[in-house]
C-alpha positions in Angstrom: 77.7 116.4 107.3 76.5 115.6 103.3 73.8 114.2 104.4 72.5 116.5 106.2 72.2 118.7 103.0 71.2 115.8 100.6 68.7 112.9 100.8 70.4 109.9 101.6 69.8 108.4 98.1 70.8 111.1 96.4 73.8 111.2 98.6 74.7 107.7 98.1 73.9 108.3 94.2 76.4 110.9 94.2 79.0 109.2 96.5 79.0 106.4 93.5 78.9 108.9 90.9 82.8 110.2 92.4 83.7 106.9 91.5 82.8 107.4 87.8 85.8 107.5 85.9 83.9 109.5 83.0 83.3 112.5 85.8 86.6 113.5 85.1 87.5 113.1 81.5 84.1 114.6 80.7 86.1 117.8 82.3 88.7 117.6 80.1 86.6 117.9 76.8 85.0 120.5 78.6 88.7 122.2 78.8 89.0 121.6 75.3 85.6 123.5 74.6 86.6 126.2 77.3 90.1 126.7 75.8 88.4 127.8 72.4 86.0 130.6 74.3 89.5 131.2 75.9 91.0 132.2 72.2 88.0 134.0 71.1 88.1 136.1 73.9 92.1 136.5 75.0 93.4 136.2 71.6 93.2 140.3 71.6 95.3 140.6 74.4 98.3 138.4 72.6 101.9 140.7 71.9 102.1 139.8 67.8 105.6 139.2 68.8 104.6 136.3 70.8 102.0 135.5 67.9 105.6 134.5 65.8 107.0 132.4 68.3 104.3 130.4 69.3 101.3 130.5 66.7 102.6 128.5 64.0 102.6 124.5 64.1 104.6 123.7 67.7 101.4 123.4 69.7 99.7 120.9 66.6 103.0 118.8 67.4 102.9 118.6 70.9 99.1 117.6 70.6 99.8 115.0 68.4 102.1 113.4 70.8 99.7 114.1 73.5 97.0 112.3 71.7 98.7 109.1 70.5 101.3 108.7 73.8 97.8 109.1 75.8 96.2 106.3 74.0 99.1 104.0 74.7 99.2 105.0 78.3 95.1 104.4 78.5 95.4 101.0 77.1 98.6 99.7 78.7 96.9 100.7 82.5 93.9 99.2 81.6 95.7 95.9 80.9 97.8 96.9 84.5 93.9 97.1 85.9 92.1 93.8 84.6 95.2 91.3 85.2 95.5 93.0 88.8 91.1 92.5 88.7 92.3 89.0 88.1 94.8 88.1 89.9 93.1 89.4 93.3 90.1 86.8 92.2 91.9 83.9 92.1 94.2 84.7 95.2 92.4 86.2 97.6 88.7 87.3 96.8 86.4 88.4 94.6 84.8 91.2 97.4 88.1 92.5 97.4 87.8 93.6 94.0 86.0 96.3 94.6 88.3 98.2 95.9 90.9 98.1 93.3 88.0 98.9 91.3 87.2 102.4 93.8 90.9 103.0 94.4 91.3 106.7 93.7 94.4 106.8 92.5 93.9 104.3 89.7 90.8 106.3 88.9 92.8 109.4 89.2 95.2 107.8 86.7 92.9 106.8 84.0 90.4 109.3 83.7 93.5 111.9 83.1 95.1 109.4 81.0 91.6 109.0 78.8 90.7 113.1 79.3 93.8 114.5 78.1 93.3 112.0 74.9 89.9 113.7 74.8 91.0 116.9 74.8 94.2 115.9 72.7 91.4 114.8 70.1 89.1 117.7 70.1 92.1 120.1 69.8 93.1 118.7 66.8 89.9 118.7 65.2 89.2 122.5 66.3 93.0 123.1 65.1 91.7 121.4 61.2 89.9 124.2 61.0 90.2 127.9 59.7 89.2 129.1 63.3 92.7 129.2 64.7 94.5 131.7 63.7 98.2 132.4 65.6 97.2 134.3 68.4 94.2 132.1 69.5 96.7 129.2 68.5 99.4 130.6 71.5 96.0 130.3 74.1 95.4 126.7 73.4 99.4 126.4 73.8 99.3 127.4 77.3 96.0 125.2 77.7 97.7 122.2 76.5 101.0 123.0 78.9 98.5 123.0 81.6 97.5 119.8 80.9 100.8 118.1 80.1 102.3 119.5 83.5 99.0 117.6 84.7 98.9 114.4 83.0 103.0 114.3 84.2 102.4 114.9 87.5 99.5 112.1 87.1 102.5 109.4 85.6 104.6 109.8 88.1 102.1 109.0 90.8 100.7 106.2 89.1 104.2 104.3 88.5 104.5 105.1 92.6 101.1 103.6 92.7 102.0 100.8 90.3 104.3 99.5 92.2 101.9 98.4 95.1 99.3 98.3 93.2 97.8 95.0 93.8 100.0 93.3 97.1 98.3 91.0 99.5 99.7 93.3 102.5 98.6 96.5 100.5 95.3 95.3 100.0 94.4 94.3 103.4 95.7 97.9 104.5 92.9 99.2 102.2 89.9 97.1 103.8 91.4 98.7 107.2 90.8 102.2 106.3 87.6 101.1 104.7 86.9 99.8 107.6 88.0 103.0 110.0 85.8 104.7 107.8 82.5 102.6 108.0 82.9 102.4 112.2 82.3 106.4 111.9 79.1 105.6 110.2 77.9 102.7 111.5 79.3 102.6 115.1 75.7 101.7 116.5 76.3 97.9 115.2 78.5 97.0 117.9 76.6 99.1 121.2 75.6 95.9 122.5 72.7 97.3 124.5 70.7 94.4 125.1 68.2 93.8 121.7 64.6 94.3 123.0 61.8 94.7 120.8 59.6 96.7 123.8 57.0 97.9 121.3 54.9 95.8 119.1 54.0 97.9 116.1 56.1 96.7 113.4 57.4 98.9 110.3 57.1 96.7 107.4 58.9 97.0 104.1 56.3 96.6 101.8 57.4 97.6 98.5 58.8 95.1 95.5 62.2 95.3 95.9 65.2 92.9 97.2 68.5 94.0 98.1 71.1 95.1 101.0 70.9 97.5 103.3 74.0 100.5 102.0 72.9 103.1 104.1 70.9 103.8 107.4 70.8 107.8 107.3 69.9 107.9 111.4 70.3 111.5 111.6 67.3 112.0 109.7 65.0 109.4 111.5 65.9 111.1 115.1 64.8 114.2 113.4 62.0 112.3 112.5 61.1 110.6 115.3 61.8 113.8 117.8 59.3 115.6 115.4 56.5 112.8 115.2 57.2 111.4 119.2 58.2 108.2 118.1 60.3 105.8 119.6 61.2 103.0 116.9 63.7 99.8 117.8 66.0 98.9 114.5 65.6 95.3 113.3 67.7 95.5 110.2 71.9 96.9 110.3 73.8 98.1 107.2 74.8 94.7 105.4 71.2 92.9 105.5 69.4 91.0 103.1 66.0 92.5 103.4 62.9 91.9 100.7 59.1 92.8 100.5 57.7 92.1 104.0 61.0 92.5 105.9 60.5 94.2 109.2 62.7 97.4 109.5 61.7 98.7 113.4 59.2 98.3 115.6 57.6 101.2 116.9 56.1 102.1 120.5 53.1 103.5 118.5 51.7 102.9 114.4 52.7 105.5 112.3 50.6 106.7 109.9 51.4 106.1 106.4 53.0 109.2 105.4 55.2 108.8 108.4 56.0 104.9 107.5 57.3 105.9 104.0 59.3 108.5 105.5 60.8 106.5 107.9 62.0 104.0 105.2 63.4 106.7 103.3 66.1 106.6 105.9 67.3 103.4 104.6 68.9 103.4 101.0 68.9 99.3 99.5 71.2 98.5 96.8 72.4 95.1 94.8 75.2 94.8 96.1 77.1 94.9 99.7 80.2 98.1 99.9 82.4 99.1 102.2 81.6 102.7 103.3 79.2 101.7 106.2 79.1 98.0 105.9 82.3 97.3 108.7 81.2 93.5 108.5 81.7 93.3 104.9 85.2 94.8 105.2 86.0 92.1 107.5 85.1 89.3 106.0 86.9 90.1 103.2 89.8 89.8 104.8 88.8 86.7 106.5 87.9 84.8 103.0 91.8 86.5 102.1 93.2 84.6 104.8 90.7 81.2 104.6 92.0 81.6 100.3 95.7 82.4 101.6 95.3 79.0 103.1 94.1 77.0 100.6 96.2 73.9 99.4 96.2 75.6 95.2 98.0 79.1 97.4 99.1 77.1 100.5 100.7 80.9 102.3 100.2 80.9 105.8 102.2 84.2 105.8 99.0 85.9 104.4 96.7 84.4 106.6 98.5 85.2 109.6 98.9 88.9 108.2 94.9 89.0 108.1 94.9 87.4 111.5 96.7 90.1 112.9 94.9 93.3 110.7 91.3 91.9 112.0 93.0 92.1 115.8 93.5 95.7 114.9 90.3 95.8 113.7 88.3 94.2 116.6 90.6 96.3 119.2 89.1 99.4 118.1 86.2 98.3 117.6 86.4 97.6 121.6 87.8 100.8 121.8 85.4 102.7 119.9 82.6 105.3 121.1 79.0 104.7 120.4 76.9 107.3 119.9 73.4 106.7 121.0 70.3 108.1 119.8 67.5 109.4 120.8 64.6 107.2 121.1 66.2 104.9 118.6 67.0 101.7 119.9 69.8 99.3 117.8 69.3 95.8 117.2 73.3 95.3 118.3 75.7 92.8 116.2 76.5 90.3 118.8 80.3 89.1 119.5 79.9 86.0 118.7 78.9 86.4 115.0 81.6 89.1 114.6 84.4 86.9 116.3 82.4 83.8 113.4 83.3 86.6 110.4 87.2 87.0 111.6 88.5 84.1 112.6 86.0 80.9 111.8 86.7 80.6 108.5 90.7 81.1 109.7 90.5 78.9 112.1 88.5 76.0 109.9 90.9 75.9 107.2 94.7 76.9 109.3 93.9 73.9 111.7 97.0 71.7 109.9 99.3 75.0 110.2 100.6 75.6 113.3 102.1 78.8 112.8 98.2 80.0 111.9 97.1 78.4 115.0 99.5 80.4 117.4 98.7 83.8 115.8 95.3 83.1 116.6 95.9 81.8 120.1 98.2 85.3 120.2 95.5 87.4 119.0 93.0 86.2 121.3 95.3 86.6 124.0 95.3 90.3 123.5 91.3 90.3 122.8 90.9 89.0 125.7 92.1 91.8 127.8 89.4 94.2 126.3 86.4 93.7 128.5 84.0 93.5 125.3 85.7 90.0 123.8 87.0 88.5 127.1 83.7 86.1 127.6 83.8 85.2 124.1 86.9 84.4 123.7 86.7 81.9 126.7 83.9 80.6 125.3 86.3 79.9 121.8 89.4 78.6 124.0 87.3 76.3 126.2 85.5 75.0 123.4 88.9 74.5 122.4 90.4 72.6 124.8 87.6 70.0 124.6 
């Protein structure tokens, strides 16, 4: 696992960096510089006949066309994304905008178009000098053809993606995918083992920092506990808001300052909640989409029903998810009541006047009641509903 190789902080930083548009765009800039190196190295191998055919003004014309078209495409793509952000914020939930902002297809398209534009500009600058002779231009010609092929394939995929981009149903599906990933990384959230502090030694966060727990490196924490023979009960979960004085865990014995520092290094704190390891955040986002759809300004019970069915699928996966427990680590599980409140409370409140929404909720509760993990909670909800 990648976390085993890198520190947790570096792992989270690299994960965020992988979503940065500038990385791939910079790669195209390096390609332009690399093509210059290739031109120097390989030009002696170019036959004179080939340089007579391709070593004229053809490559410059192609690069000029590429530069002009990529500028237009980048501008259009950015305007499309901004419009989509605005639409989702107003019709779904601002939390869901992160899904679009982190969309791999959008990142791939924008970074490729921007990178191709940068490549074109740098190549035109090089061509304006006396560096490129006929044979060097042949090398640049073939590199440009490779860039064109990449751009064409990206445009075809981007057009297909735009046909589904920003659709509410597709957005909910994307959040579902995030939940599946986060359940793999944070499946101990729903262990349902009885929370028992059992230990009295508190491990307190004593740093002047406030934010959300974005990730917990349980493998590293397990290794530390094994090495130091310390048992801990976690008092926080991914997605919890913490600050100076927050109790992160209770330990069987008071750890040394060095041990405590190492234990705290297993928790990564950021300014925002993320979808990667925080299934509660994703469930909350879908629930907010459902509530927003039921607002008087939108009045779309169909989208609310779709969201309810989506959450039902998610809860079914949670109920059938095998929980991986750790040696010497005890967890603070999320209660089923809290889980159902996150999932359905907003829809139950805002959809009370819509019969079709009530029917969808009842159908979902009937399905979930069959799962042993949810039976008691669903019965309580039904009893309250009949009162």
